[in-house]
DRENMAR-389132 format. One line per field, with one value per residue: residue in three letters; y, x, z of N, C-alpha, C in turn. Coordinates in Angstrom, 1 decimal, always signed. Atoms other than C-alpha are relative to their C-alpha. Layout:
// DRENMAR-389132
rest	ALA,...
n_Y	Y,...
n_X	X,...
n_Z	Z,...
ca_Y	Y,...
ca_X	X,...
ca_Z	Z,...
c_Y	Y,...
c_X	X,...
c_Z	Z,...
END
This chain:
// DRENMAR-389132
rest	MET,CYS,GLY,ILE,LEU,LYS,GLU,PHE,ILE,ARG,LYS,GLU,MET,ALA,VAL,ASN,ALA,ALA,ILE,PHE,ASN,GLY,LYS,ALA,SER,MET,THR,SER,VAL,GLU,ILE,ALA,GLU,LEU,VAL,GLY,SER,ARG,HIS,ASP,LYS,VAL,LYS,GLN,SER,ILE,GLU,ARG,LEU,ALA,GLU,ARG,ARG,ILE,ILE,GLN,LEU,PRO,PRO,ASN,GLY,ASP,PHE
n_Y	+0.0,+1.4,+0.2,-0.1,-1.4,-0.5,+0.3,-0.5,-1.5,+0.0,+0.2,-0.6,-0.7,+1.3,+0.6,-0.3,-0.1,-0.5,-1.2,+0.3,-0.8,-0.8,+0.5,+1.2,+1.6,+1.4,+1.3,+0.8,+0.9,-0.8,-0.2,+1.3,+0.4,-1.2,+0.3,+1.5,+0.5,+0.8,-0.7,+0.1,-0.7,-1.5,-0.1,-0.2,-1.4,-0.9,+0.2,-0.7,-1.5,-0.6,+0.1,-0.8,-1.2,-0.5,-0.1,+0.1,+0.7,-0.5,+0.1,+1.2,+1.2,+1.0,-0.3
n_X	+1.2,+0.2,+0.5,+1.5,+0.5,-0.2,+1.0,+1.1,-0.1,+0.2,+1.5,+1.0,+1.3,+1.2,+0.3,+1.4,-0.2,+1.1,-0.4,-0.4,-0.5,-0.7,-1.4,+0.4,-0.6,+0.5,-0.3,-1.3,+0.5,+0.2,-1.4,-0.4,+0.9,-0.4,-1.2,-0.2,-0.4,+0.5,+0.4,-1.0,-1.1,+0.5,+0.2,-1.1,-0.4,+0.9,-0.8,-1.2,+0.3,+0.5,-1.3,-0.9,+0.7,+0.0,+1.4,+0.7,+1.2,+0.9,+0.0,+0.7,-1.0,+0.3,-0.5
n_Z	-0.1,+0.3,+1.7,-0.1,-0.1,+1.4,+1.2,-0.3,+0.2,+1.5,+0.3,-1.0,+0.6,+0.2,-1.0,-0.3,-1.5,-0.9,-0.7,-1.3,-0.9,+0.8,+0.7,+1.0,-0.5,+0.3,-0.9,+0.4,+0.8,+1.1,+0.4,+0.6,+1.2,+0.9,+0.3,+0.5,-1.0,-1.1,-1.3,-1.1,+0.1,+0.0,-1.4,-0.8,+0.1,-0.6,-1.3,+0.2,+0.0,-1.2,-1.1,+0.1,+0.1,+1.4,+0.1,-1.2,-0.1,-0.5,-1.6,-0.4,+0.1,+1.3,+1.5
ca_Y	+0.5,-3.1,-4.5,-4.9,-1.2,-0.2,-2.1,-0.7,+2.9,+2.0,+0.8,+3.2,+4.8,+1.4,+1.0,+1.2,+2.5,+2.8,+5.7,+5.0,+7.9,+10.2,+8.3,+5.8,+2.2,-1.3,-4.8,-7.0,-9.3,-6.5,-5.6,-9.3,-9.5,-6.0,-7.0,-10.7,-11.7,-14.5,-13.1,-14.5,-12.8,-9.4,-9.9,-10.3,-7.2,-5.1,-6.4,-5.3,-1.8,-1.3,-2.3,+0.1,+2.9,+3.3,+2.6,+2.7,-0.2,+0.4,+0.5,-2.9,-4.5,-6.2,-5.8
ca_X	-10.4,-11.9,-13.0,-16.8,-16.9,-15.4,-17.8,-20.6,-19.5,-19.1,-22.8,-24.3,-26.5,-28.3,-28.9,-32.5,-31.5,-33.8,-33.6,-32.0,-31.9,-31.5,-28.8,-29.0,-28.6,-28.9,-28.9,-26.0,-28.2,-28.9,-25.0,-24.2,-26.9,-25.6,-21.9,-22.2,-20.8,-21.2,-23.5,-21.2,-18.3,-20.2,-21.2,-17.4,-16.5,-19.2,-17.9,-14.4,-15.4,-17.4,-14.5,-12.3,-15.0,-15.3,-19.0,-21.5,-24.1,-27.4,-28.4,-30.3,-27.1,-28.9,-27.3
ca_Z	+13.5,+13.5,+9.7,+11.1,+12.0,+8.5,+6.6,+8.7,+8.3,+4.4,+4.2,+6.7,+4.0,+3.5,+7.0,+8.5,+12.1,+15.1,+17.3,+20.9,+23.4,+20.4,+18.6,+15.6,+17.0,+15.9,+17.1,+16.8,+14.9,+12.3,+12.0,+11.3,+8.6,+7.0,+7.1,+6.3,+9.6,+12.1,+15.0,+17.7,+16.0,+15.7,+19.5,+20.5,+18.8,+20.1,+23.6,+22.6,+21.7,+24.5,+26.9,+25.2,+25.3,+21.6,+21.8,+24.4,+25.2,+26.0,+29.7,+29.6,+28.2,+25.3,+22.0
c_Y	-1.4,+0.0,-0.2,+1.4,+0.8,-0.3,+0.5,+1.4,-0.2,-0.1,+0.6,+0.5,-1.0,-0.4,+0.5,+0.0,+0.3,+1.1,-0.5,+1.4,+1.3,-0.3,-1.2,-1.3,-1.1,-1.2,-0.8,-0.9,+0.8,+0.4,-1.1,+0.0,+1.1,-0.2,-1.4,-0.7,-1.1,+0.9,+0.0,+1.0,+1.6,+0.5,+0.3,+1.5,+1.1,-0.1,+0.9,+1.7,+0.8,+0.0,+1.0,+1.4,+0.6,+0.1,-0.2,-1.2,+0.8,-0.4,-1.3,-0.9,-0.8,+0.7,-1.0
c_X	-0.7,-0.8,-1.7,-0.3,+0.3,-1.0,-1.6,+0.0,-0.4,-1.6,-1.1,-1.2,-0.9,-0.6,-1.4,+0.2,-1.3,+0.8,+0.1,+0.4,+0.6,+1.1,-0.6,+0.7,-0.5,+0.4,+1.1,-0.4,-0.1,+1.6,+0.3,-0.5,+0.8,+1.5,+0.5,+0.7,-0.8,-0.7,+0.8,+1.3,-0.2,-0.1,+1.5,+0.7,-0.4,+0.6,+1.6,+0.2,-0.6,+1.2,+0.9,-0.9,-0.1,-1.5,-0.8,-1.3,-1.4,-0.3,-0.3,+1.2,-0.1,+0.4,+0.1
c_Z	-0.6,-1.5,+0.2,+0.0,-1.3,-0.7,+0.4,-0.4,-1.5,-0.6,+0.7,-0.8,-0.2,+1.4,+0.3,+1.6,+0.7,+0.6,+1.7,+0.7,-1.1,-1.0,-0.8,+1.0,-0.7,+0.7,-0.6,-1.2,-1.5,-0.7,-0.8,-1.4,-1.2,-0.5,-0.5,+0.9,+1.0,+1.3,+1.1,-0.2,+0.1,+1.7,+0.9,-0.4,+0.5,+1.5,+0.1,-0.1,+1.1,+1.0,-0.5,-0.4,-1.2,-0.2,+1.2,-0.2,+0.6,+1.4,+0.3,-0.5,-1.1,-1.3,-0.8
END
């Protein structure tokens, strides 16, 4: 499991998540701020996780 995802899970109780299609979701900017990482690196991780079908991107592709 990637480090960013582990950190996200560890801090999930502090997350103010929006609801998308009945599931909790966050923007890549919110994740970057939460885990203290650069936004571009978070986007790269999100793209890798989506390619591996670990996570699902929203229909419009904005994250």
